[in-house]
Residue frames relative to the residue before (quaternion, step in Angstrom):
aa qw qx qy qz dx dy dz
M 1.0000 0.0000 0.0000 0.0000 0.00 0.00 0.00
T 0.1152 -0.7671 0.6266 0.0757 3.54 -1.27 0.60
N 0.3070 -0.7360 0.5748 0.1834 3.51 -1.29 0.54
E 0.0420 -0.7749 0.6301 -0.0272 3.55 -1.09 0.77
T 0.2425 -0.7462 0.5963 0.1698 3.49 -1.33 0.31
L 0.2228 -0.7734 0.5848 0.1007 3.60 -0.88 0.99
A 0.3604 -0.6827 0.5745 0.2719 3.64 -0.88 0.72
V 0.1057 -0.7727 0.6259 -0.0012 3.60 -1.13 0.92
E 0.0644 -0.7904 0.6087 0.0261 3.60 -0.60 1.05
T 0.0322 -0.7912 0.6098 -0.0337 3.52 -1.02 1.13
A 0.6965 -0.4967 0.3242 0.4038 3.47 -1.28 0.25
K 0.7346 0.3813 -0.2391 0.5078 3.57 1.20 -0.30
G 0.7947 -0.3000 0.1298 0.5115 3.41 1.25 0.44
S 0.6528 -0.5339 0.3799 0.3800 3.58 -1.32 0.01
S 0.0487 0.7524 -0.6568 -0.0101 3.64 -1.08 0.58
S 0.3620 -0.7167 0.5591 0.2067 3.44 -1.39 -0.38
A 0.2003 -0.7467 0.6000 0.2058 3.55 -1.21 -0.02
F 0.3618 -0.6875 0.6033 0.1805 3.61 -0.98 1.00
V 0.0773 -0.8118 0.5780 -0.0303 3.60 -0.80 1.09
A 0.0962 -0.7432 0.6615 0.0290 3.54 -0.79 1.08
K 0.1092 -0.7989 0.5914 0.0064 3.64 -0.79 1.29
P 0.4025 -0.7187 0.4890 0.2869 3.49 -1.07 0.53
D 0.6299 -0.5594 0.3182 0.4347 3.49 -0.85 0.36
A 0.6707 0.4595 -0.2892 0.5053 3.70 1.02 -0.65
D 0.5251 -0.6055 0.4864 0.3478 3.56 -1.14 0.70
T 0.1757 0.7415 -0.6346 0.1287 3.59 -1.12 0.75
N 0.2674 -0.7172 0.6192 0.1751 3.44 -1.46 0.41
R 0.4903 0.6090 -0.4818 0.3958 3.61 1.02 0.53
A 0.0423 -0.8229 0.5615 -0.0759 3.39 -0.77 1.15
V 0.1412 -0.7398 0.6543 0.0682 3.48 -1.34 0.64
L 0.2983 -0.7124 0.6147 0.1603 3.47 -1.15 0.89
V 0.1159 -0.7771 0.6145 0.0707 3.64 -0.73 1.00
I 0.1453 -0.8216 0.5494 0.0459 3.51 -0.66 1.15
Q 0.5523 -0.7131 0.3494 0.2538 3.52 -0.65 1.31
E 0.5098 -0.5627 0.5459 0.3543 3.54 -1.31 0.19
Y 0.6384 -0.4797 0.3375 0.4985 3.76 -1.03 0.01
W 0.5174 0.6413 -0.4513 0.3426 3.63 0.91 -0.10
G 0.5467 -0.5493 0.4539 0.4397 3.59 1.08 -0.82
V 0.6411 -0.5167 0.4282 0.3724 3.46 -1.41 -0.19
N 0.1316 0.8324 -0.5149 0.1571 3.45 0.54 1.45
D 0.7755 -0.3695 0.2369 0.4539 3.52 -1.36 0.04
H 0.6465 0.5229 -0.3697 0.4146 3.68 0.94 -0.43
I 0.6488 0.4830 -0.2980 0.5069 3.54 1.09 -0.76
K 0.6431 0.4638 -0.3553 0.4951 3.69 1.00 -0.50
D 0.6195 0.5011 -0.3773 0.4721 3.59 1.05 -0.42
V 0.6308 0.5086 -0.3694 0.4549 3.60 0.95 -0.62
A 0.5851 0.5763 -0.3409 0.4576 3.50 1.15 -0.76
G 0.6858 0.4791 -0.2876 0.4662 3.57 0.93 -0.95
R 0.5812 0.5662 -0.3819 0.4424 3.63 1.17 -0.45
F 0.6439 0.5644 -0.2474 0.4535 3.40 1.16 -0.82
A 0.6026 0.5361 -0.2768 0.5224 3.41 1.23 -0.95
N 0.6862 0.5005 -0.2954 0.4375 3.63 0.85 -0.92
E 0.6704 0.4633 -0.2772 0.5090 3.57 1.36 -0.47
G 0.6703 -0.5527 0.2777 0.4100 3.59 1.32 0.28
F 0.5873 0.6166 -0.3313 0.4063 3.47 1.28 0.02
I 0.3278 -0.6369 0.6219 0.3163 3.77 -0.98 0.29
A 0.1907 -0.7888 0.5826 0.0452 3.59 -0.58 1.27
V 0.0323 -0.8158 0.5775 0.0069 3.59 -0.69 1.10
V 0.2122 -0.8444 0.4917 0.0102 3.49 -0.63 1.22
P 0.1415 -0.8022 0.5656 0.1285 3.77 0.34 0.99
D 0.3458 -0.7203 0.5733 0.1817 3.55 -1.06 0.84
L 0.1498 -0.8337 0.5170 0.1236 3.58 -0.07 1.15
Y 0.6459 0.5185 -0.2779 0.4865 3.60 1.30 -0.31
R 0.3659 -0.7581 0.4601 0.2823 3.61 1.18 -0.19
G 0.7821 -0.3441 0.1287 0.5034 3.52 1.02 0.97
T 0.5875 0.5539 -0.4069 0.4273 3.65 1.15 -0.07
I 0.1063 -0.7552 0.6455 0.0417 3.46 -1.12 0.94
A 0.4385 -0.7223 0.4630 0.2678 3.62 -0.76 1.05
K 0.4012 -0.7123 0.5379 0.2058 3.52 -1.20 0.75
D 0.7806 0.0640 0.0064 0.6217 3.63 1.15 -0.50
K 0.6753 -0.5168 0.3511 0.3920 3.46 -1.40 0.28
S 0.5539 0.5537 -0.4173 0.4610 3.77 1.17 -0.39
E 0.6805 0.4680 -0.3278 0.4588 3.54 0.66 -1.01
A 0.6919 0.4929 -0.3250 0.4155 3.57 0.69 -1.02
S 0.6322 0.4844 -0.3540 0.4903 3.68 1.07 -0.64
E 0.6473 0.4871 -0.3552 0.4665 3.75 0.86 -0.55
L 0.6473 0.4879 -0.3427 0.4748 3.66 0.90 -0.71
M 0.6239 0.4850 -0.3610 0.4952 3.64 0.95 -0.68
R 0.6768 0.5104 -0.3113 0.4295 3.66 0.80 -0.90
Q 0.6662 0.5150 -0.2598 0.4727 3.67 1.10 -0.60
L 0.6388 0.5619 -0.3177 0.4185 3.54 1.20 -0.53
P 0.2486 -0.7432 0.5873 0.2023 3.61 -0.35 1.02
I 0.6062 -0.5972 0.4190 0.3167 3.51 -1.15 0.83
E 0.6780 0.4931 -0.3137 0.4459 3.53 0.94 -0.81
D 0.6096 0.5129 -0.3671 0.4801 3.61 1.09 -0.54
G 0.6550 0.5139 -0.3560 0.4245 3.69 0.81 -0.81
L 0.6635 0.5196 -0.2713 0.4648 3.47 1.10 -0.92
E 0.6041 0.5501 -0.3432 0.4633 3.53 0.98 -0.63
T 0.6578 0.5361 -0.2872 0.4443 3.51 1.01 -1.10
I 0.6666 0.4901 -0.2970 0.4767 3.49 1.04 -0.90
R 0.6493 0.5376 -0.3103 0.4395 3.62 0.94 -0.76
K 0.6918 0.4470 -0.2811 0.4925 3.53 1.06 -0.92
A 0.5897 0.5291 -0.3774 0.4795 3.63 1.10 -0.37
M 0.5938 0.5555 -0.3311 0.4787 3.57 1.11 -0.65
A 0.6601 0.5087 -0.2809 0.4761 3.59 0.91 -0.95
A 0.6988 0.4678 -0.2833 0.4610 3.59 0.86 -0.97
A 0.6532 0.4755 -0.3358 0.4841 3.54 1.14 -0.70
S 0.6014 0.5614 -0.3542 0.4447 3.60 1.05 -0.46
D 0.6459 0.5314 -0.2735 0.4750 3.42 1.02 -1.02
S 0.7367 0.4883 -0.2002 0.4229 3.55 0.89 -1.04
Y 0.8345 0.1721 -0.0181 0.5231 3.49 1.01 -1.04
G 0.5122 -0.6819 0.3974 0.3388 3.66 1.24 0.28
I 0.3363 0.7576 -0.5015 0.2478 3.57 1.05 0.61
T 0.1628 -0.8162 0.5418 0.1176 3.57 -0.97 0.80
H 0.7823 0.0076 -0.0643 0.6195 3.51 1.25 -0.26
F 0.3395 -0.7505 0.5596 0.0912 3.52 -1.30 0.78
G 0.2723 -0.5733 0.7181 0.2854 3.45 -1.51 0.14
I 0.1020 -0.7579 0.6359 0.1041 3.51 -1.39 0.32
A 0.0464 -0.7471 0.6629 -0.0149 3.54 -1.22 0.96
G 0.0531 0.7845 -0.6155 0.0538 3.55 -1.04 0.74
F 0.2710 -0.7742 0.5650 0.0889 3.54 -1.26 0.78
C 0.7983 0.0515 -0.0871 0.5937 3.67 -0.83 1.00
M 0.8306 0.0135 -0.0171 0.5565 3.53 -0.67 -0.97
G 0.6248 0.5383 -0.3489 0.4451 3.60 1.01 -0.78
G 0.5852 0.5738 -0.3657 0.4410 3.62 1.13 -0.49
T 0.5939 0.5402 -0.3255 0.4995 3.54 1.17 -0.89
Y 0.7252 0.4462 -0.2688 0.4503 3.54 0.68 -0.99
A 0.6131 0.5569 -0.3395 0.4457 3.71 0.99 -0.71
L 0.6561 0.5027 -0.2758 0.4907 3.55 0.91 -0.95
R 0.6887 0.4909 -0.2823 0.4528 3.64 0.84 -1.04
A 0.6619 0.5026 -0.2994 0.4687 3.57 1.04 -0.98
A 0.6302 0.5605 -0.3236 0.4289 3.55 0.98 -0.64
C 0.6294 0.5311 -0.2532 0.5076 3.38 1.34 -0.68
E 0.8161 0.3524 -0.0864 0.4499 3.63 0.82 -1.20
L 0.7598 0.4191 -0.1760 0.4649 3.54 0.99 -0.86
E 0.3832 -0.6968 0.5529 0.2489 3.57 -0.89 1.05
G 0.7281 0.4304 -0.3590 0.3945 3.47 -1.44 0.69
I 0.6441 0.5128 -0.3693 0.4311 3.65 1.08 0.02
S 0.2390 -0.8379 0.4886 0.0449 3.41 -0.49 1.26
A 0.7893 0.0066 -0.0026 0.6139 3.63 1.20 -0.35
A 0.0934 -0.8330 0.5452 0.0150 3.57 -1.12 0.62
A 0.1444 -0.7818 0.6066 0.0074 3.51 -1.06 0.87
P 0.0328 0.8087 -0.5868 0.0241 3.66 0.19 1.03
F 0.2134 -0.7787 0.5796 0.1105 3.58 -0.90 0.88
Y 0.8252 -0.2437 0.1204 0.4951 3.64 -0.45 1.13
G 0.3257 0.7327 -0.5201 0.2942 3.44 0.65 1.20
D 0.6189 -0.5794 0.3685 0.3813 3.58 -1.12 0.30
L 0.5291 -0.6446 0.4503 0.3191 3.61 -1.05 0.28
P 0.3488 -0.6746 0.5591 0.3326 3.64 -0.88 0.54
P 0.7077 -0.4561 0.3257 0.4302 3.45 -1.38 0.14
E 0.6010 -0.5992 0.3425 0.4030 3.64 -0.80 0.62
D 0.6300 0.5069 -0.3748 0.4535 3.68 0.87 -0.65
V 0.6486 0.4598 -0.3497 0.4956 3.76 1.15 -0.34
L 0.6522 0.5689 -0.2982 0.4025 3.52 0.95 -1.06
K 0.7044 0.5078 -0.2959 0.3980 3.44 0.95 -0.93
T 0.5993 0.5544 -0.3394 0.4673 3.64 1.32 0.00
L 0.4677 0.6705 -0.4618 0.3441 3.67 1.27 0.00
T 0.1517 -0.7948 0.5874 -0.0152 3.40 -1.12 1.19
A 0.6002 0.5922 -0.3158 0.4351 3.54 1.32 -0.70
P 0.4789 -0.6431 0.5022 0.3239 3.74 -0.80 0.85
T 0.0917 -0.8336 0.5391 -0.0786 3.46 -0.74 1.26
I 0.1317 -0.7361 0.6553 0.1068 3.58 -1.06 0.71
F 0.2023 -0.7787 0.5914 0.0546 3.49 -0.60 1.25
V 0.1022 -0.8171 0.5638 0.0638 3.60 -0.48 1.11
S 0.0079 -0.8274 0.5564 -0.0764 3.54 -0.77 1.05
A 0.2653 -0.7639 0.5708 0.1426 3.59 -1.22 0.45
T 0.4892 -0.7116 0.4318 0.2606 3.58 -0.77 1.09
Q 0.7312 0.3910 -0.2519 0.4990 3.68 1.20 -0.46
D 0.3697 0.7271 -0.4834 0.3177 3.53 1.37 0.38
G 0.2930 -0.7512 0.5665 0.1702 3.62 -0.76 1.05
W 0.6807 0.4725 -0.3089 0.4669 3.78 1.09 -0.33
I 0.7486 0.1610 -0.0865 0.6373 3.53 0.65 -1.08
N 0.0029 -0.8764 0.4763 -0.0717 3.48 0.58 1.37
P 0.7129 -0.4414 0.2868 0.4633 3.65 -1.11 0.22
A 0.5912 0.5689 -0.3829 0.4245 3.66 0.97 -0.42
K 0.6625 0.4871 -0.2927 0.4881 3.50 1.02 -0.93
V 0.6732 0.4960 -0.3135 0.4500 3.47 0.90 -0.89
A 0.6298 0.5176 -0.3402 0.4687 3.56 1.06 -0.57
L 0.6095 0.5132 -0.3467 0.4949 3.67 1.13 -0.64
L 0.6515 0.4923 -0.3436 0.4638 3.61 0.88 -0.71
E 0.6247 0.5410 -0.3168 0.4654 3.51 1.09 -0.60
E 0.6156 0.5396 -0.3067 0.4856 3.49 1.05 -0.88
I 0.7261 0.4304 -0.2641 0.4667 3.62 0.71 -1.08
T 0.5364 0.5864 -0.3860 0.4684 3.68 1.16 -0.59
A 0.7047 0.4760 -0.2628 0.4557 3.60 0.75 -1.17
K 0.6270 0.5860 -0.2980 0.4179 3.63 1.01 -1.06
Y 0.8012 0.2638 -0.0865 0.5301 3.58 0.89 -1.11
E 0.3927 -0.7103 0.5005 0.3013 3.69 1.27 0.07
L 0.1193 0.8216 -0.5391 0.1418 3.67 0.88 0.97
P 0.4226 -0.6890 0.5019 0.3078 3.69 -1.08 0.44
I 0.3570 0.7405 -0.4997 0.2729 3.55 0.75 1.04
T 0.1721 -0.7507 0.6323 0.0845 3.65 -0.97 0.87
M 0.2576 -0.7518 0.5790 0.1822 3.67 -0.67 0.94
A 0.0624 -0.7203 0.6900 0.0331 3.48 -1.41 0.86
K 0.0249 -0.8277 0.5590 -0.0420 3.53 -0.41 1.31
Y 0.0982 -0.8201 0.5635 0.0185 3.45 -1.04 0.85
D 0.4420 -0.6518 0.5369 0.3026 3.46 -1.14 0.71
A 0.4428 0.6543 -0.4602 0.4049 3.64 0.22 1.33
D 0.5605 -0.6216 0.4575 0.3001 3.48 -1.36 0.12
H 0.6801 -0.4481 0.3857 0.4335 3.56 -1.25 0.19
A 0.8149 0.1493 -0.1881 0.5275 3.65 -0.94 0.96
F 0.2509 0.7827 -0.5448 0.1659 3.72 1.06 0.62
F 0.5901 0.5770 -0.3884 0.4099 3.67 1.06 -0.36
N 0.6454 0.5827 -0.3289 0.3684 3.60 1.04 -0.58
N 0.1733 -0.8561 0.4760 0.1030 3.55 0.00 1.14
T 0.5165 0.5874 -0.4114 0.4679 3.62 1.39 0.28
R 0.7260 0.3730 -0.2425 0.5244 3.61 1.19 -0.31
P 0.2912 -0.8133 0.4887 0.1220 3.55 -0.01 1.34
E 0.6341 0.5673 -0.3425 0.3984 3.55 0.98 -0.68
V 0.7808 0.2400 -0.1843 0.5466 3.64 1.18 -0.39
Y 0.5259 0.6574 -0.4323 0.3231 3.60 1.03 -0.54
N 0.0622 -0.7679 0.6375 0.0108 3.43 -1.12 1.11
E 0.3379 -0.7978 0.4537 0.2086 3.64 -0.13 1.24
T 0.6478 0.4990 -0.3549 0.4533 3.66 0.88 -0.82
A 0.6882 0.4962 -0.2878 0.4442 3.59 0.74 -0.95
A 0.6365 0.5274 -0.2967 0.4781 3.57 1.09 -0.92
R 0.6768 0.4751 -0.3346 0.4519 3.66 0.75 -0.85
D 0.6585 0.5048 -0.3417 0.4413 3.62 0.99 -0.98
A 0.6778 0.5209 -0.3119 0.4147 3.60 0.79 -0.94
W 0.6426 0.5209 -0.3349 0.4511 3.49 1.09 -0.93
A 0.6244 0.5423 -0.3492 0.4406 3.70 1.00 -0.75
L 0.6573 0.5063 -0.3158 0.4604 3.54 0.99 -0.86
V 0.6575 0.5125 -0.3000 0.4637 3.63 0.90 -0.85
I 0.6472 0.4816 -0.3349 0.4868 3.62 0.92 -0.89
G 0.6650 0.5419 -0.2912 0.4234 3.54 0.94 -0.83
L 0.5883 0.5331 -0.3104 0.5228 3.57 1.25 -0.71
F 0.7401 0.4253 -0.2547 0.4544 3.62 0.68 -1.06
N 0.5976 0.5160 -0.3802 0.4817 3.65 0.99 -0.58
D 0.7092 0.4703 -0.2764 0.4467 3.68 0.88 -0.71
K 0.7935 0.3649 -0.1910 0.4480 3.57 0.93 -0.82
L 0.7225 0.4628 -0.2414 0.4534 3.56 1.17 -0.58
């Protein structure tokens, strides 16, 4: 596995994308969208895991190099990020990866805030063939109903943010529009996939969710 950095230019300024590449040549790629902390070592590690599974992992930096020091700063950074800016950074990272690696379509996975962007991007951006948002918020119904990419929505029953009521709403909208969404629910807390946070990490749930996501991307990419 090798790591690279792509330059990403957006209307609001320069950013970059961290890339983890498998040793074998491939044009299968997954966008990995950060938690509200930023593109930290944990997210880079997740990108490396995708590379070890045979995918080029592309991590757009939605915060343009800033990494939060604590929850308060992370919340403020997330609050100050316009959804359109985050989506443009993802779109421009896709274009840069397409130019550099010959990629024509992507999977997308995101965690917490990144889950919000992963689901929204799957609805709005061309070139996304499969999505795996982890406990992210829902786009408006008029956006969500346009989803065509096969999607696994990962949620946690103890989550106070993406709570059971929001998950039930997603199920209702999925049924209403016959959306290609599969629900994966775990008896765990928000951010259960993050193994650097022992207060919420759930190894059993994380391993099972990872297997589902890799299965989806192997099938669709």
